[in-house]
N, C-alpha and C positions, 0 to 999 in steps of 0.2 A: 504494500499499500504505500502511494506516495504522499507528500504533506499535504496536498491540495485534498485528496480523497479523505484523509485522516480528519483534517480541519472540518471538511462538509459532514463527515460521520458524526460530529458533535454538536452542530447546529449552532445558532448565534451566541447562545451563553458561552459555548466552550471557546469559540474564538477569542472572545472577549478574555476570558479566563488565562488563555494561552498567550496571546499575543500583547495583551496590557496588562501584565502582571502589577502594575504599580498605580495605575490610575483608570479610571473609565473616562470616555469621551466628555461626558456631562457631568464629571466631578465638579464640585465647589472650589473655587480658587481663592485665596485670602486677600490677595492684591486686586484681581480682577474677577468679574464675575464670568467665570468659564460658562459660555452659552449651553443652553439646553439643545437636545436634539433638533435640528430642521432650521435652526436660527442661523442669522446671518454673524460670520465670525470677523470681529473687529481686528483690523490688521492695520501695524503700523511697519513702514518701510524706512530703513536706514540706509543711505548711500544712494544718492541721487543722479549718478554719472551714467556712464553708456549703458550699462545692463539695465537699468530701471527704465530705459527707454523702450525694453522689451517685456519687462515684467509688470509695469504699471498698467499698460493698455490691457493686458490680458487678466490682471486681478480685479481692475475696475468694472470689467465686464463679467465677472463670474457670480452667478447667481447667489453663491455661499459666502462670498467676501465683502465686507465693506472697508474700504481703505480709510481709516480715520485720521492718520496722522504720516508725514515724513520728515526725514532728519537728514541733514547733511553738514559737514564742518564748514562748506562753504555755502553761508545761510542764502545767498542769493539761488543756489541751485534748489535749495530745498523749497523756497518761495514759489520758483517759476514751476517747480513740477506740481506743488499745491493748486498753483492756478491753470494750470493746463489740464490737470484731471479733476478738477472741481473737489479737491480735499479741503477739509475745513481747517485742520492744524498742521503747522509747519513748526520745526524747532531746528536751533543750530548745534544742538548738543545732546547726546544721548541721556544724559541724566535728567535734563526737562523733557525729553521724550518719554522716560519711563515713568516720571512723576506726574506727567500731563493728563491727556484724556486716555482713560482705560482701554488697554489693547489685549486680545487674547492670543495673537500671534505676531512674534517679532520676525521681521523678513530682513535678513543681512545681506546687502549688497556691495558692502565696502571694499576696499584694498583687501586681497587675501590675507596679508600680514596681521590684519586687525581682527580677524574672525574670531579667534580664540578668546580674547580680551572683551570683545563687544557681547560676545554670546553669553560669557559668563556671567556679564552684568544683568543679562536680561534673565537669564535662569535664576539667578539669586532673587529677581523681582517676582518670580514664580509666573513667569509668561511662557508660553510655549515657542519654539524656535524653529524657523526653516532658515538654514545658512546655505548660500552659495559655497561652492567648493572651493577650498577644503573646509572643512567644519571645524578644525582648528589647525594649529600649526605644527603639531607633533602627534603621534599616536597616544602617548601618556597623557597629553593635555585633552585630547579627544575623549579618552576614556574617562578621565577625571569629569569632564562636562556631561558626560552620557549619565555617569553615575550620579552626580548633581541634580539633574533633571529628576532621576527617579525620587531622591530625598526630596526634592520639591514638590512632588506630586504633578509635574508637567512633561510634556514630549520634546523631543529633540531630534529633528531631521537634517540631513544633507544632502545636497545636490552631488551628482547629476541625476536626471529622470529618465534614464536612457531605458530602463526596464519596462517603460510603461507603453514604449511604441508596440504597435501591430506586428512589426516587423521582428522586433525581439520576441515576441510571443508566438510567432510562428517558428523561429529558430528552436526556442524552447521547445517547443512541443516535439519537432523532429528529432530532438536530440533524447527527450524524455521517453519518446515512444520507440528509440532505437531504429530510426528509419533511415539513417545513415550507418548502421552497423556500429561497431565498436570505434568511438573518436580516438583519433591518433594525435592530430595537431591542429593547431589555429593558428591565424595570423591577423593582426589588426595594425592599422596605422592612421595617423592624424597629423598634419602639419600644415603651418602656412608661412609666410615671411616675416610673422612677428607683429604684435601689436605696438603701435608707434606713439599711442596717445598717452601712456603713462609709464614713468620709469619702474613702478612697484613690480611688473612683472620680471625685470631683469635683475632685481636686488635680491639681498638675502631673505628666504623666504618665499620667494618667487620661484619662475622656472617654468619649463615647458610641461614638468609633470604635472603639477597641481592645475596647471591652465587647461593643458590639452590631453595628456596621457590619462587623466583621471576618467575620461568618457570611455576609452577602450578597457581599461582595467574595470571599471564597473560592468561592462558589457560581457567581458569574457569570463570573470568570476561569477557573474549572474548564469552566464549559460553552463560552465563546467564545475560551479562550486569552489569555495575557498581554496586558495592557494596554499599548499604546504611549504613551499620554498621558491625563491627566486634567486636569480644570478643575472647581472646587469652592467652594462657600462654608460656612462654619462659623461659628457665634455662641454667645450664651449666653442662654437665655431666661429663666431662674430665677436670678439672681445669689446667691441664699443657699440653703442646705439644712439641714435639721435631721438630723443623723446620729446613729447609734446610739453610736458610739464616742467621738466628739469633740464633740456637740452641735450647734449652730449655727455654720455655716463658711461662707466666702467660696467661691464657685465659680470655679475657675481653667481648669480644662479644658472644651472646647467640650461643650454638652449637647444640639446640634443641629446636623446636618451633611447636606449634600446633594452628591453627587458624579456626575460625567458621565465615564464612560471610554470611550476609543476603542480597539476591539479590532482584530485584522485582519479583512480581507475587509469593511471599512467598518461593522462592527457597533459601534453606539453603544448604551452600557447606562446606566441612571441608579439611583442608589442613594440612599436617605433614611433617617437613624436619628436617635434622639433619646430624652432622658429627660423629654419633655413630653408625651407621646403616651397619650391615654386609649384603652384597650383592654378591650373588656368580658371578653376571654379571661384577661386578667391576665399577669402574669410567667410563669405556667406554660405559656400556650398551648394548655390542653386544651379540645377542642371546638371549635377554630377551624374554620371552615367557608368563610371566605374566603381568595382567593389572596393570596400575598404576593410571588409572583415570577412575571412574566408575560413572555412571549416571543412576538414578532410576527415571521413571515416573508411571502414573497410568495405563498405558497400554503397557509398555516396559521398557528396560534397555538395556545399552551399554557399554561396557568397552574398553578403549584403550590398545592395547598391546604394550609394552615397554614404555619408557619415552615420554612425549611430544615432547622433542627436538630430539627424534629417535624412532618414532613410525613405529611399524611393521603391524598394522592392527586393525580393530575395530570388536570386538565380539558384536552381537545384537541379543535379541529375543523379539518379540512383541506378543501380544494376537492373532494376525492375522496369525502368523508364530512362536510358542512356542519353537521350536527346534533352539538354538543357532547356530548361522552362522557368518562365519568370512567375513568381507567386506573389502573393501580399503586396500589392503595389497600391493599395488605399492608405493613406496615413491616417484617416479618421480623424480626430480632433487633437492628435498628438502635436505638440511643438516643445522644443528644448526648454523653454521658459516656464511650462506647466506647473513646476513642482508645487510652488506655494499655493497656487489655486487648488491644485487636486489636495493638499493638506487641509485647506479649507473645508473642501467638501467631506472629507472625512471626519474633521472635529465635528462639522455640522450634522452628520449622518450616523457617526459610529462605525462606518465602513475601514477597516484596515487597508492602509496602502500598500502597493507591492514596495515601494520605496522604503528602506529599512535602514535605522540609525547604525546597527551593527554592521551590515554591509559596507555603509560609508566609511566606518571605522576601519574595517579589513581593506579597504582601498587606501586609506590614510597610513595604514602601516605597511602597505606595499609600497609606496610612494618613500616612505623613510627609509625601508629596507633596500630600495633601490640604490639611494644616495651611499649607504652603508656597504653594499657590495662594492661599489665603485671605489669606495676609500680604502676598503680592505682587500680588495681582489679576490673574493671568495663568495661561495653560495651562503645566502642568509636564510635561516629557517625562520617561519612565522608562527605566532601564537594565537591569533584572533581568529575567528570564525562568524558564521551568521547562518540563518535558517536557509535551507536550500532543498530542494529545487525552488527558483524563482517563477511560480506559475501563477495565472490568472484563474 
């Protein structure tokens, strides 16, 4: 019996008992009035830069969310976002935001180096947190924040939301039903020429791994289960960058990385990511017709067309039908920026999301282990895990 069948056999009460051991979705919160089921979730968004330009349009259209406040250390950006999206409250500092109009969900879209610190403040204020990737700056910090959330009676989730796509679901189904035979290997890649609008991508705590590799790591561990060990190499191809906010800077974080992961059942997967990749489809990925994720088994293979955050279909061939055919060409409602909106729906309805905090923590440990593997020149064993298979 797989996890989906097991949970289904328990009924709704069993799902809540297993997946939310520390709190129910409608539990009372001392600092904010946690919503009852089917009410709108009051959302506060911190970080009104480029990513908010994707999140805020999506969140403000969600029937389960009410964005009640925005915050940014550049006050004009918060004010402009509030005006543009008709949000009543804006703040120049997180302390003012958390002390201001009550919120049920804190959405963190700030520079990645600030994620751990700001998420801690929100959790200590007993507010649920959705964090853009990474959810913390080290695995130890992420684990501590996850446990803090449990003690405070709130929930903590981290991007990305790639497991929500219909294309991921199709691939997971083929693997779970053994339609490709025994899986041997997989490959994933994601890269572009690097973001030029902010220096934080290239500074300590940044890098191509938490910005780009995080997507592929989430997808491959979601498909094949937690990695037992990894071996990796990273380096810096371009030692200086011209950035929009700090001009020319010295690159400190890796802009080029390759990882080999060992999963259960002798599956090996490989990931490459970097800020020095020419791609004619550019940063947006629109129109991509080439596969970025490939899976090879003893009786079949399949390839995700487009990036895992913007997939267009799955090409598959098997011994039963050797001609490659394209499947799962409908993206449905999936978009990469949907994570916070999905969490709002889950908080409002009690439905447990596929996005799992322990999965995000496992991805964070892999990123940290990748850098350690490069530093020490050896394979690194991993200690974290998460519920698997990831199936809807």
